[in-house]
N, C-alpha and C positions, 0 to 999 in steps of 0.2 A: 504493502501498498503508497500511494504516496506521498510521504507527509502534508503538513496544511496548514497554509500561513491563512492570513486577515489581513483582504488587501480595503482600503478606502480611497476611494477613491473623491477628492475632496472640492470644496467650491476653489474661488480665491478672495484671499480673505488679507484684514493687515495684516503687518508685524509682529505685536503685540500677539493677540491670537495663535498663527501658525506656528511664532515660536513656545508659547504654551499649550498648545495641543501634543504636540509635539513632546515636552518632555510631562505629559501626564502620563499620555501612550506608556514612556519612558520607567517610567516609578511603578506605573501600574504594574510593566509583566510583572515582577515577584509572585504578585497574589495568582493571577489570568492566566502566564505564562503563556499568551499568545501572539509568536511572531507576527509583526508586521511591514508589510510593505504597505503606507502611507502617501499619493504624490497630491498634491493641490498645487494653487498661482496665490499670483499679489492683484487684489483687489487696483494698486495703485504704485506708482514708485519709494523703494524703501529699504537704505537700505540695513547689513547687521553687519557688524563688528563680530571681530571675533575673539574669546572668550578676555584672551590676553590681551588684546587691543589698548590704546591710549586713544581718547574721541579727541584730542585737542593734537594727537600727532597724524590721525587720518583724515579730518575729516577737518573740513577748509571752514572757516570764521562764517561763512555769508551765508550756505551749505543753509538749507528752508530745507531738504527734507528728512523727515523720520527718520531716526533710527533707532537699534535693537541688538542689541548685547545677547549671542548664542551660546550656547555651553559648551561646541566644540568650540579645536581650534581652529589656527587660518589668518586669513587677514578678509579685507572686506567685500562685502558684494553690494550692490546695487540692482533690485531684485526687482523686474516688472516683467516684459516678456516675455515669462520663462514659466516650464513643467520645472519645480524642484520635492524631490521624493527624500527620504527620512523611513528608515529603516527599521530598527530594536530585534531583536532576536536576541536566543543566546550561543553559543559557538556551537555545541548540540545540534542547530534547530538547522546551520545548513551545512555540517562539513568543514568548520574552518580550522586554518590553520592557527597556532598557539601564540607563531612572531603577530605579533602585529602591522608591518608589512607588508609578508606576505595576504595577511586576511585582510589587508588594506584595498591590494591588489583579484584578491577573489572577489571581492565584497563585491568589484567594480565590471570584475569582464562581462555584468551583462549589460553593461551600458556601448560594450564595445557589439555587440550578438542589437543591441538598435539601433544602435548606427548605421549596422550593416543593412541593416533592414530600410534602411533613412538612404541602403545604396554607398555609401558612407566610406571610408575607410577610417577607424580608430587603429589608435596602438599610441603605448601609453609611453609618456617621455621619454624613459628609463632603457628602451628597448632604440630608440634612433640615437642616440648618442652620450654616450655616457661620458663625467666629470661635466660637460660643457652641451649650451644646446646651439646654441649662435649667439650673434652678438643681438641681438632687442632683448632677448628672452632671459640675457644669463647665464649664471651659473645654477644647474639642482640643487634644490634644498636651498637657492638664495630668497626669500620673503620680502613684499613689496605692499605699498597697503591695500594694493588693490590686488582682492587672490584671480582673477581669472591675468595678471603676464606679467607673473612665475610661479615656475614648476618645481613641483615635485617627482618624486622618482616613477609613482604609477600617479597622473595626472593626466589626462588624453588629451594630444593631439591629432588635427584631421590638417591635411594638405600646411606640416608645416605648425599649430598657430593652433597655441589651448585655446578649447572647448569648454569648457564650464568651472566647477571645482570642487569638491566632495571633503569631505573633512568630520573624522568617529571620535569619537569618547568612548570610555569605557570602564562601567564599573561591576562590583561586584560578578565581573566573568559575564556579565549582561553588554549587550554591542549596540550604537548607540552610534547609524551613518547616514550622514544628510548632502545630498548634493546638491547641483543643479545647470539645467540642462536650457543653457537662453535658445531664444527663435527669435532676440532682434537682441541688440547690446545700443543703446546708445550714448555714441564715445561722448561723442558735449554736455550730456548730463554728467558721469562721470567727473567726466577734467573738472565742472563747476561746482564740486563740492567730493572731490578724492582729492589730496593732498598728492604729488609726485606721481600722478597715469603718466606724463610725457608720452608718445607713440603709441598711446596703442593701440592702436587699428592696425599697429605691422606686429603684431604680440598673437593676438586674439580674432575667432572666427566665432560662429552661429549658425540653426538654420537656416533662415531664411539666403541669408547669403548666399550659402556653399545651396540651398534648391537651389534658389531659383526663384522661390515658388514660397507664398505662410498656407500649413499644415494648420486645424485647428490645433485648440488646447486640448481638447478632451479627444478627438482621436490620434496625439499625440499621451493621455495618458491612459489610452487603452494599448497602443505599440507596444510601452514602453511597458508595460505588467508581462506579458503577451511572455517580451524577452528575458522579465525575469523568471520567468514559471518555467522560460524551455531553456536554460541555462541555468539551473537548478532544477530539475525533473523535482517540484513539487507543483501543488497545486491550492493557486490563490480561490479562498473563500471571500464572497461580494461583504465588507460590515460595514462596522458599523462603531463609533465614540458606546461604548459601554457607558451604562448613568452616572457607575462615581469619575471616567476616566472624564464629562463630558463637566462637571461641579467642581477638578480637580481643578480645569483644563482655566477659570470663571475666576479662578482664586491666585495660580495665579501668570492668566493675565494684569490679571488691577491689580495684586498684592505681590508681584516681581516684575514684570515684562513695561508695565506701563510706570515703573519706579527709578524712579534716577540714582536710584543709593545704585543701586543693581546694572543702568545701562551707560552710567558715568564713574561709578566708584567700586562695582561688579563686586558691592556688598551687596547681598537679598537677605532681607527682615526670616524672623522664623512664621513658615506657614502648617497651622492647625487647621482638619480635614480631616475631621472623626479619625480614622488611624494612620492617616498620613501625617511625620511630620518631618517637614521641605529641610529642605539644610544647602545649599549652593557656598 
């Protein structure tokens, strides 16, 4: 019998709610043991900062776009016209390698299949060149302010340019990974809001540019879920948040992700909800 995962094909929301839902699913995993793939979007432009980033070092003073801090690391992303996914599971749910880098490659392999289904050939950055990428991309492992313009070993490249980004967090044997698949990137908007992002148009690519056509958000959601199911030989069953997850997501959105103590200072207040006590 194939392993069963929950699939949540979500809509488009603001950044506070999106980050809150992802964390609510993560926190609930140990109780429900429901490995979950969630695919969602963004109602309007929204910036997420990596867990360790300092807002005043990353965002321009004149930036008017709302931002929220992720619980995953990495660099800032300006989300808007894109698919975003999160997956929450235990190592045993998907036969993951124990080493973080190897597990990251394994988990990201479904993205290679997704791009292949669109007629695009994607590969991991480390497989193109070892040590360096090019003058445009810089060295592997060098972080910039903007996620899409620097490369880790298992980031994906198409036609020599980076597409999207992914970040992972582990908590007591539970794997949490988030990733961005851009349909379009407004380079000018990125430049007006994020520091030190010169010449990013030579470093990044996105689906509309590669395909020369626009595919609907809903169609891409279905294709991504099918690619995940095929790559890992499992069964995805459409589902939704549990009542407990919904309740916790609302609490997290209101008391953590909309709070400047979290977004600016990386300090979250204690949050109690029934049997949950959340500390980040």
